[in-house]
N, C-alpha and C positions, 0 to 999 in steps of 0.2 A: 372515456379517454384516459389513457395512461401516459404520463409524461416520463421520459427517460433522459438521464443525464448524458451529456456528450462524452463518448468513450475517451476521447483525447483529454478532456478535462480531468476525468477520473484517473487516467494514466499519470498525468502530471502530479495530481495530489498523492497518489501512491508513491510515486518517485520522490516527491518532496518529503513525505513521511519517512521513507527509507533513508534519505540523505540525513535528515535530522537525527535518526537513531544512531548513525555512524559518527556523529560528532563527538568531540571531547565531552566527557561527563562532567568536568569541571564547570562548564557553562550551562549545565542543565536548568538551574532555577531561573537564571536571568535571560537566557537566549533561547534555548531549546525547548523548554516546556511550553512557553506561550505559542510558539510556532507549531509544535506537536498538537497541542490541544485545539488550536484553530483549524488545523488540517484535519483532524479527526471529526470535529464538529461539522465541517463542510462535507466531509464524506458521508456523514450521518444524514444530513439534509438532502444531499443529492441522491442517496440510495433509498431514502425513506426508512432507514432502519435506525432505531434509537441506540442500540448497543454499539459502542465504538468498535470492539473487536470483530463483531459480525459485519458491520459496515465495511471495514477494512478488508475482510475475507470476501465479502460479496464483490467489492470493486476488484480485488485481485482475481477473482474467478472469471471475470470478463475478458481477461488477457490470456493468450497462449503461454504455456510454460516457456521459460528461456530455453534456447537450443542447448542441449547437452552435448559434450564431446563424444564422438563415437567411442564405444567400448572396444578395448583391445581383445583379440582373440584370447580365450582362456580366463578372461576376468570374471569374477562371480557376478551373478545377476542380483540385482537389489530385490 
């Protein structure tokens, strides 16, 4: 039996991590760092992956890419 984390919980954690990364760097040590570390730790536990960056990437891979605006005609392709 393989346990899987609730995708909505993973989405909330990824969103929380992204929000913390956007906050003012002057609060990094006292406010942002503990929240970021806790969020990454929880992602590691829920994904079963010990490496934080790999756990974050694995959680992100479960969600479709955000909708991109349509390309205008003549715009270079990526």
